[in-house]
Structures are given as C-alpha cells and as structure tokens.
C-alpha positions in Angstrom: 56.4 5.3 22.0 60.2 4.9 22.0 61.4 2.4 24.6 62.0 3.1 28.3 62.6 6.8 27.8 59.3 7.2 26.0 57.4 5.3 28.7 59.1 7.3 31.4 58.3 10.6 29.7 54.7 9.6 29.2 54.4 8.6 32.9 56.0 11.9 34.0 53.7 13.9 31.8 50.7 12.0 33.1 51.7 12.6 36.7 52.1 16.3 36.1 48.7 16.4 34.3 47.0 14.5 37.1 47.5 17.4 39.5 45.8 19.9 37.2 43.2 17.3 36.2 42.3 16.7 39.9 41.7 20.4 40.4 39.9 21.0 37.0 36.3 22.1 36.8 33.6 19.6 36.1 32.4 21.6 33.1 35.8 21.3 31.4 35.9 17.5 31.8 32.3 17.1 30.8 32.8 19.3 27.7 35.8 17.2 26.8 33.8 14.0 27.0 31.1 15.5 24.7 33.9 16.7 22.3 35.4 13.3 22.1 32.0 11.7 21.3 31.5 14.3 18.5 35.0 13.7 17.2 34.7 10.0 17.1 31.5 10.2 15.1 33.1 12.7 12.7 36.2 10.4 12.2 34.1 7.2 12.0 35.3 6.1 8.5 39.0 6.4 9.4 38.3 4.5 12.6 36.4 1.7 10.8 39.2 1.5 8.2 41.8 1.0 10.9 39.6 -1.7 12.5 39.1 -3.4 9.2 42.9 -3.6 8.9 43.2 -5.2 12.3 40.4 -7.7 11.5 42.1 -8.6 8.2 45.4 -9.2 10.0 43.8 -11.2 12.8 42.1 -13.4 10.2 45.5 -14.3 8.7 46.7 -15.2 12.2 43.9 -17.6 12.8 42.2 -15.7 15.6 39.2 -17.5 16.9 35.6 -16.3 16.5 35.2 -15.1 20.1 38.3 -13.0 19.8 37.3 -11.6 16.4 34.0 -10.6 17.9 35.7 -8.7 20.7 38.0 -7.0 18.2 35.3 -5.8 15.8 34.5 -2.0 16.1 31.5 -1.3 14.0 28.7 1.3 13.9 26.9 -0.3 16.8 30.1 -0.3 19.0 30.7 3.4 18.0 27.1 4.3 18.9 27.5 2.5 22.3 30.8 4.2 23.2 29.6 7.7 22.2 26.3 7.2 24.1 28.5 6.1 27.1 30.6 9.2 26.9 27.6 11.5 26.8 26.0 9.6 29.7 29.2 10.1 31.7 29.1 13.8 31.0 25.6 14.0 32.4 26.5 12.0 35.6 27.0 13.6 39.0 30.5 15.1 39.6 32.5 12.5 41.6 35.4 14.8 42.6 34.9 16.7 45.8 31.9 14.8 46.9 31.6 15.0 50.6 31.4 11.5 52.3 31.6 12.5 55.9 31.5 15.7 58.0 32.2 15.8 61.7 32.6 18.6 64.2 35.7 17.6 66.2 35.3 20.6 68.5 33.5 23.9 68.4 34.8 25.7 65.2 36.9 22.7 64.1 35.3 20.6 61.3 36.6 17.5 59.6 35.3 16.4 56.2 36.2 13.5 53.9 35.9 14.2 50.2 36.4 12.1 47.1 39.4 12.8 45.0 41.1 11.0 42.0 43.6 8.2 42.5 46.1 10.0 40.2 47.8 8.1 37.4 46.3 4.7 36.4 47.9 2.2 34.1 45.3 -0.1 32.4 46.3 -3.2 30.4 43.3 -4.5 28.6 42.3 -7.1 26.0 41.7 -6.7 22.3 38.5 -4.7 22.6 38.9 -1.2 21.0 35.7 0.0 22.6 37.3 -0.7 26.0 39.9 2.0 25.2 37.2 4.7 24.9 35.3 3.5 27.9 38.4 3.4 30.2 39.7 6.7 29.0 36.2 8.3 29.5 35.9 7.0 33.0 39.4 8.2 33.9 38.7 11.7 32.4 35.3 12.1 34.3 36.9 11.0 37.6 40.0 13.3 37.1 42.6 10.6 36.6 45.4 10.5 34.1 45.8 7.2 32.3 48.3 5.1 30.5 46.5 2.7 28.1 47.9 -0.6 26.8 45.5 -2.7 24.6 46.0 -6.0 22.8 48.4 -6.1 19.9 45.6 -7.4 17.6 43.8 -4.0 18.0 46.9 -1.8 17.5 45.6 0.1 14.5 42.1 0.5 16.0 43.5 1.7 19.3 45.8 4.2 17.7 43.0 5.7 15.6 40.7 5.9 18.6 43.4 7.3 20.9 44.5 10.0 18.4 40.9 11.3 18.1 40.4 11.1 21.9 43.6 12.9 22.8 43.2 15.7 20.3 39.6 16.3 21.1 40.0 16.3 24.9 43.1 18.5 24.9 41.4 21.0 22.5 38.6 21.2 25.0 40.9 22.2 27.8 42.1 19.0 29.4 45.7 19.2 30.5 48.2 18.0 27.9 49.6 14.6 28.5 46.7 13.3 30.6 46.5 10.2 28.5 49.2 8.1 26.7 49.0 4.9 24.6 51.5 2.1 25.0 51.9 -0.3 22.1 54.5 -2.9 23.0 55.0 -5.6 25.6 58.3 -4.1 26.6 56.5 -0.8 27.5 54.3 -2.8 29.9 57.5 -3.9 31.7 58.8 -0.4 31.7 55.5 0.9 33.2 55.6 -1.7 36.0 58.8 -0.1 37.3 57.5 3.5 37.4 56.0 3.4 40.9 57.2 7.0 41.4 54.7 8.2 38.8 51.9 5.6 38.6 49.5 5.1 41.4 47.5 2.0 40.3 47.7 -0.7 37.7 44.5 -2.4 36.4 45.3 -5.5 34.4 42.4 -7.3 32.6 43.1 -10.9 31.6 43.8 -14.3 33.0 44.6 -15.1 36.6 48.1 -16.0 35.5 48.5 -12.6 33.8 47.2 -10.7 36.8 49.5 -12.6 39.1 52.5 -11.9 36.8 51.7 -8.1 37.0 51.4 -8.3 40.8 54.7 -10.2 41.1 56.7 -7.7 38.9 55.7 -4.3 40.3 55.7 -2.3 43.5 52.7 -0.4 42.2 49.3 -1.5 43.7 47.5 -3.8 41.4 43.7 -4.2 41.1 43.1 -7.2 38.9 40.3 -8.0 36.5 40.8 -11.7 35.8 38.9 -14.8 34.6 35.1 -14.9 34.5 34.1 -18.4 35.4 30.4 -17.7 36.2 27.7 -20.1 37.3 24.0 -20.6 37.2 22.6 -22.9 39.8 19.1 -24.4 39.5 17.8 -25.1 43.0 15.4 -27.8 44.0 12.3 -25.6 43.6 12.3 -23.3 40.5 10.5 -22.4 37.4 12.1 -24.4 34.6 10.9 -22.0 31.8 12.5 -19.1 33.7 15.6 -21.1 34.2 15.9 -21.8 30.5 15.3 -18.1 29.6 17.9 -16.8 32.1 20.5 -19.5 31.3 20.3 -19.1 27.5 20.7 -15.3 27.9 23.6 -15.7 30.3 25.4 -18.0 27.9 24.5 -16.7 24.4 23.7 -13.0 24.7 27.5 -12.4 24.3 29.4 -15.6 25.0 32.8 -13.9 24.7 32.2 -11.7 27.7 33.7 -12.4 31.1 30.2 -12.3 32.7 28.8 -15.1 30.4 27.9 -18.2 32.3 30.3 -21.1 31.9 28.9 -23.8 34.2 25.3 -24.9 34.9 24.7 -26.6 38.3 21.4 -28.5 38.8 20.0 -29.8 42.1 19.3 -33.6 41.9 15.7 -33.2 42.9 15.0 -30.9 40.0 17.3 -32.4 37.4 14.9 -34.9 35.7 12.4 -32.1 34.9 14.8 -29.2 34.4 17.5 -30.6 32.3 15.5 -31.6 29.2 14.0 -28.1 29.2 17.1 -26.0 30.0 19.7 -28.1 28.2 17.2 -28.4 25.3 17.0 -24.7 25.0 20.7 -24.3 25.2 21.1 -26.9 22.4 18.5 -25.2 20.2 20.5 -21.9 20.7 23.6 -23.6 19.4 25.4 -24.2 22.7 27.7 -27.3 23.0 27.2 -29.1 26.3 29.8 -31.0 28.4 28.1 -32.8 31.2 28.8 -35.2 34.1 27.5 -38.8 34.0 24.3 -38.1 36.0 23.4 -35.2 33.8 24.0 -37.1 30.6 21.7 -39.9 31.7 18.9 -37.4 31.9 19.5 -35.9 28.4 19.3 -38.9 26.1 18.1 -36.8 23.1 20.5 -33.9 23.6 24.1 -34.2 22.2 26.7 -33.7 24.9 30.3 -34.6 25.6 31.7 -36.0 28.8 32.8 -33.3 31.2 36.4 -33.5 32.5 37.8 -32.0 35.7 39.2 -29.1 33.7 35.8 -28.1 32.4 34.7 -27.0 35.9 37.3 -24.2 35.9 37.2 -23.4 32.2 36.4 -19.9 30.9 35.2 -21.0 27.4 34.3 -17.5 26.1 32.4 -19.4 23.5 29.2 -21.3 22.8 30.1 -24.1 25.3 28.8 -24.8 28.7 29.6 -27.4 31.4 26.7 -29.1 33.3 26.8 -30.9 36.7 24.2 -32.3 39.0 24.7 -31.5 42.7 23.0 -33.1 45.8 22.4 -29.9 47.7 22.6 -26.1 47.7 25.7 -26.5 49.9 27.4 -28.6 47.3 26.6 -26.0 44.7 28.1 -23.3 46.8 31.2 -25.4 47.5 31.6 -26.0 43.8 31.3 -22.3 43.0 33.7 -21.2 45.7 36.3 -23.9 44.6 36.1 -23.6 40.8 34.7 -20.2 40.2 36.6 -16.9 39.8 34.6 -14.9 42.3 33.1 -12.9 39.5 29.3 -13.4 39.2 27.1 -16.3 40.1 23.3 -16.8 40.0 20.7 -19.0 41.8 17.3 -19.8 40.1 14.8 -20.6 42.8 11.4 -19.9 44.1 12.6 -20.5 47.7 13.4 -17.1 49.3 15.4 -18.7 52.1 17.5 -20.7 49.7 18.2 -17.6 47.7 19.3 -15.7 50.9 21.5 -18.6 51.9 23.1 -18.8 48.5 23.7 -15.0 48.4 25.3 -15.1 51.9 27.6 -18.1 51.2 28.8 -17.5 47.6 32.1 -15.6 47.7 31.7 -13.5 44.5 31.7 -9.9 43.6 28.1 -10.4 42.2 25.6 -12.9 43.5 22.2 -12.9 41.7 18.8 -14.3 42.2 16.6 -15.2 39.2 18.5 -13.0 36.6 21.2 -13.3 34.0 24.9 -13.0 34.9 25.2 -10.7 31.9 23.9 -7.8 34.1 27.4 -7.7 35.7 28.4 -4.5 33.8 29.2 -1.0 34.8 26.8 0.5 32.2 24.0 -1.7 33.3 24.7 -0.9 37.0 24.4 2.8 36.2 28.1 3.5 36.6 28.4 4.9 33.1 30.9 2.2 32.1 33.7 0.3 33.8 37.5 -0.1 33.7 37.1 -3.7 34.7 35.3 -6.0 37.1 37.4 -6.5 40.2 37.1 -9.9 41.7 39.2 -9.1 44.8 37.9 -7.5 48.0 40.1 -4.4 48.6 39.3 -0.8 47.5 36.8 -1.8 44.7 34.8 -4.9 43.9 32.6 -5.8 40.9 32.2 -3.4 38.0 34.7 -0.6 38.7 33.2 2.7 37.6 33.6 6.3 38.8 33.4 5.5 42.5 36.1 2.8 42.1 38.4 5.3 40.4 38.3 7.7 43.3 40.1 7.7 46.6 39.5 10.4 49.3 41.2 12.9 51.4 40.5 14.5 54.8 40.1 18.2 55.0 40.2 19.9 58.5 39.0 23.5 58.8 39.9 25.4 61.9 40.6 28.9 63.4 44.0 28.7 64.9 43.3 25.5 66.8 46.2 23.7 68.5 46.4 20.2 70.1 47.9 21.7 73.3 44.6 23.2 74.2 43.0 19.8 74.2 45.9 18.1 76.0 45.8 20.8 78.6 42.0 20.4 79.1 41.3 23.9 78.0 39.0 22.5 75.2 37.1 19.3 74.8 36.3 17.2 71.7 32.7 17.0 70.7 32.9 14.5 67.8 29.5 15.5 66.5 28.5 13.9 63.2 27.2 16.6 60.9 26.8 14.3 57.9 
C-alpha cells in the first residue's frame, strides 16, 4: 500500500463494500469460503515458498523458537485453515438471525436481528494462519476487514492474502472487502480513520493494546497477554493434575492459552508437587518456584522464582510454581497477576470448584481440564479473531457472534405515536420470541 492515501483508499473501499456485504446472500459468502479453501490448496507450493523465505529471514534475525513456531505455515497449518474455512461455510448463517420479537401493540411488531459490525481493522502477531482465520470469520459474518500482520510474516501474508482476495472476489464477494496493510505507518494511518472503520482488534501485549486505545477514536476490543493459571486445590487427583498441567503447558507453549503459573494448595503440595512437577520436568519444562515449593522438589531442577515471574507470559517451555495457603489466596493471586484470559482449578471438591469459578475474574474459568481448550475452533465457533479479555461486547474467543452487532426492525401499518399518547391505542408489549 502507498502511505496515507493508500490506507485511506483501502478504508473507503472497505466501507463501501461493507454495505453490499451486509446485504449479500449467505450462499455467496459460503461459496467464497469454499473457493478460498480450494485456491489455497491449489497454490500451496507458492505459499510454502513464501513462508520459507520468511523463516529464513527470521532465522538471520535471531527470532526465538516460540516465534519461529508461530511463523511456520506448513502442510498441517494449511490443512487446518482449509478445514476451518469449510467448517465456517457449513455453519448457521449469523446475519439476520432474530434475537427478540415483541408485539408492541396490535399490528406493530418489533424485532432485533443480528447484523455485521461493518469494517474491522485487525492487527495480529506473526502467525500466517491467523490471517486466513480472521478473514474467513469476517467474510462469513459479513464484515469488511483491514488486516495487518507481523513484519516477520510479510511474504507469507502477502501470498495468502492475494489468493484469498482473488478467490473470494471471483466468487461474487464485493471488491475491496479486504485489504492488507504492511507497514507500521499504515497502522497509525488506520487509527485515524474513524469515519470508515467501526472496530479495531489488536492482538498483542497489554502495552500494545493500551497504545492502540490511546491513539484512536475508533472503539478497540483488545486481545492481550495470556497469563493463565492452573490451581491444584487441597483435594484432587494428582495424576489428573499432572496430565492436565502438562497438556496446558506443553501442547503448544507459544499459545496465549498455555498455562504460565502453577499454584498448589499447601495441604496437597507434598504429594502433588513431586508428581506434577516431575511430569513437567520429564516433558522438558523449566521450573521457577518459590522457596516452599523448591523444598518439596529436591530431585527436580528448578530456579528461584522472582516477583516478575508471577506476571510473566513465557510463551515457552517455562512455568512458575507457587504454594498458596488457601483457595482464596489462589484466587487473589490470579486476579492480581493474571491477564483475565483462562484459569483452571483441579479439584474433587464441587463446592471449591464452584467458588473458584465464581471468584476468578477471567474470560474462561475451567474445572479439571486444560486451558488449551480456550479457542474459537474448540468452542465450536469456527475460529476466532482473538480472545477478548475485557467485558464489553464480546469476551473470550471472539467468533461469529462476537463479530455481529444488531439492529431493531419495527413493522407497522401506518401506526403513529399520537394514537398512544391520546389513549386511542394501548401498548401490549407481548413477547413473541
């Protein structure tokens, strides 16, 4: 894109396309999703070559192993995104879905129906597969989108975007519905275009999300750090705890829903820590623990945890471990140091689980299962544009429902307010749905 004018033109085109996209037939958008999946598979070698170029460049820049893993777009990632697009095409149509229907008076019916937000600007990390997932969700939900990925994935993103744009527009989607931004300056340009862009979704650190909020009048829905916890309560199955914690840490440690801190109730620590920490050690996880925890793990290598470890998002094979005196202390730790993303309790005490779920202030609160389930695809949302850790509009994995707003439609027969003010007619306010 070419500077401010290029960003402005893209936003204008997206705004114009958004009106037609909102009124488009579901069959057109579904056909476009299927066409994109087919086209990505047909162009796989060119896409893999572009990704290889990005990986080679990232290697010369000294990019760490977690970042390189996110950057890689291989046959498995291609299969996943294509399966995701086809799953989206098969999902229920979100636009026009009636949420409420009320008879205000005889012959006067009010309904509330889902509609697209409009134009969405998404700034995401160096994961090429995220570009396809985000664009697919926006297309299914009838939203136009401006996409800005990490600079490390520039060639991959360009290759994927070119295929996506050509295939979707050839299938009948309005031209200009999607645009790719490639520079940091274009992000700044985008933040000033509140006349054309309806929502910004930044994915990144808390500081990055705060920067976006502070520099734009456009509403911002942030996807920030994932400082997730597993808490082992006083009464629990240690073997289950080991299995869940190892999965939450190692299944994909570079993900925002990977666990970063393990909290253990003091009454269970002597039995649980050798089993759970031992399993983590065998799996290759480096442990940083407080003094009480270290005393119970004499045969397991571990470093001394510092204050910064309690709020660290490692995105790597590292975990912090702390012993707490009570469930309440665990909750206080999570609400203070966590990122309100996803936190889990391992316990056989149903009352303790219910109390934990009520008190922990996070988008996802789990009982006896891995934090890695915090994902739009695994929730049955098709995919996600991000995991919102705030509380307004959308929370948790943001799928099709989170990308929709709603409008009220009132159907009448020449009805006027004066008739009601003059007592000629009366409201019935009868819920029909």
